Every structure is written in C-alpha cells, then in structure tokens.
C-alpha positions as semicolon CSV with decimal commas, in nm:
position;residue;x (nm);y (nm);z (nm)
1;M;-1,016;0,560;-2,649
2;S;-1,118;0,658;-2,338
3;Y;-1,452;0,603;-2,194
4;V;-1,469;1,032;-2,172
5;E;-1,359;1,059;-2,514
6;G;-1,582;0,784;-2,644
7;N;-1,894;0,962;-2,478
8;L;-1,793;1,312;-2,598
9;V;-2,072;1,524;-2,818
10;P;-1,897;1,673;-3,161
11;G;-1,712;1,951;-3,062
12;E;-1,613;1,923;-2,696
13;T;-1,230;1,818;-2,619
14;V;-1,092;1,672;-2,317
15;I;-0,908;1,970;-2,136
16;Y;-0,757;1,744;-1,834
17;Q;-0,777;1,425;-1,705
18;T;-0,672;1,306;-1,429
19;R;-0,545;0,990;-1,264
20;L;-0,568;0,823;-0,938
21;H;-0,283;0,899;-0,684
22;W;-0,093;0,664;-0,495
23;I;-0,219;0,772;-0,142
24;V;-0,578;0,692;-0,257
25;M;-0,445;0,327;-0,176
26;L;-0,214;0,428;0,140
27;G;-0,546;0,395;0,371
28;H;-0,610;0,027;0,254
29;Y;-0,223;-0,089;0,285
30;A;-0,243;0,021;0,675
31;L;-0,557;-0,093;0,730
32;G;-0,434;-0,446;0,527
33;C;-0,113;-0,447;0,757
34;L;-0,165;-0,286;1,094
35;L;-0,523;-0,389;1,149
36;F;-0,483;-0,718;1,021
37;G;-0,181;-0,839;0,919
38;L;0,085;-0,675;1,277
39;P;-0,159;-0,925;1,482
40;G;-0,161;-1,189;1,302
41;V;0,222;-1,220;1,260
42;L;0,199;-1,142;1,671
43;L;-0,027;-1,400;1,729
44;F;0,209;-1,638;1,546
45;Y;0,481;-1,535;1,674
46;Y;0,339;-1,570;2,045
47;A;0,223;-1,935;1,973
48;F;0,532;-2,058;1,849
49;S;0,736;-1,888;2,091
50;Q;0,573;-2,053;2,391
51;A;0,633;-2,382;2,584
52;G;0,372;-2,617;2,674
53;I;0,033;-2,436;2,545
54;E;-0,198;-2,710;2,504
55;S;-0,256;-2,860;2,136
56;K;-0,613;-2,746;2,137
57;T;-0,520;-2,377;2,247
58;L;-0,225;-2,372;2,000
59;H;-0,429;-2,456;1,696
60;L;-0,684;-2,191;1,803
61;M;-0,383;-1,939;1,784
62;E;-0,226;-2,074;1,454
63;G;-0,629;-2,023;1,334
64;G;-0,698;-1,734;1,467
65;G;-0,336;-1,558;1,290
66;A;-0,372;-1,711;0,970
67;A;-0,745;-1,589;0,996
68;L;-0,607;-1,259;1,064
69;L;-0,355;-1,252;0,790
70;A;-0,579;-1,365;0,558
71;C;-0,817;-1,099;0,604
72;G;-0,510;-0,844;0,584
73;V;-0,370;-0,977;0,244
74;A;-0,731;-0,983;0,095
75;T;-0,786;-0,622;0,203
76;I;-0,481;-0,499;0,052
77;L;-0,537;-0,733;-0,322
78;D;-0,942;-0,634;-0,298
79;V;-0,830;-0,256;-0,322
80;T;-0,536;-0,363;-0,566
81;L;-0,743;-0,534;-0,823
82;L;-1,013;-0,272;-0,804
83;V;-0,781;-0,044;-0,916
84;L;-0,618;-0,238;-1,161
85;I;-0,917;-0,358;-1,333
86;R;-1,036;0,014;-1,355
87;L;-0,750;0,126;-1,512
88;A;-0,598;-0,161;-1,758
89;V;-0,855;-0,407;-1,807
90;A;-1,266;-0,309;-1,779
91;P;-1,423;-0,023;-1,888
92;I;-1,685;0,196;-1,693
93;P;-2,002;-0,018;-1,745
94;V;-1,804;-0,380;-1,609
95;L;-1,652;-0,170;-1,311
96;R;-1,994;-0,115;-1,215
97;L;-2,148;-0,430;-1,276
98;L;-1,848;-0,585;-1,042
99;L;-1,900;-0,307;-0,802
100;C;-2,311;-0,374;-0,784
101;V;-2,250;-0,776;-0,749
102;R;-1,998;-0,710;-0,458
103;L;-2,264;-0,482;-0,297
C-alpha cells in the first residue's frame, strides 16, 4: 500500500498515479559528469602526460583531479540514492526526515 492509498478517506479512490521520469535525473548526471568529472579526468590526463613537472605540483594536480572526480560521483550518487530511497525503501515520513537532516 502506498502513502497516498494509506491516507485516503473512505470512499476516495486513486484515479492516476505518477512516477518520476528519467529526465528528472538528467540534469544532475550532466552536472556530475560535465562540471566535475570531465575537468577531473582532464586534470589527471594533463598531470600524467606532462614530463618534468615538479613533485609538489604533480601531487596538487592529482589531488585536484581526485577531488573533482569525487564531487562528480557524489553528485550523481546523491540524487540516485535519494530517488531509490523514495521509490523502493522508505516511506514519505522517513524521506522527509532524511531531507531535513541533510539541510
């Protein structure tokens, strides 16, 4: 039984129930991949392809690339996990609790 069906007044029926469309996730995937992931990969590529870079500079570039990749993956996983929790596991009050804790 869904949240909506559980809160119906006797005599009420659900006529139409929507679901999340995949395009809702597209913006977050683009943000994660293009804004964070791509610069991270390019920074890694540049750091490893250049010869004669100082050790300190190389480590800074590797750390920056890793941080950008981690932010991109976190952006994608954050949205994906919230949708999966909403659709499959948690009822609405638990989702509200999770969202309030994150803010």
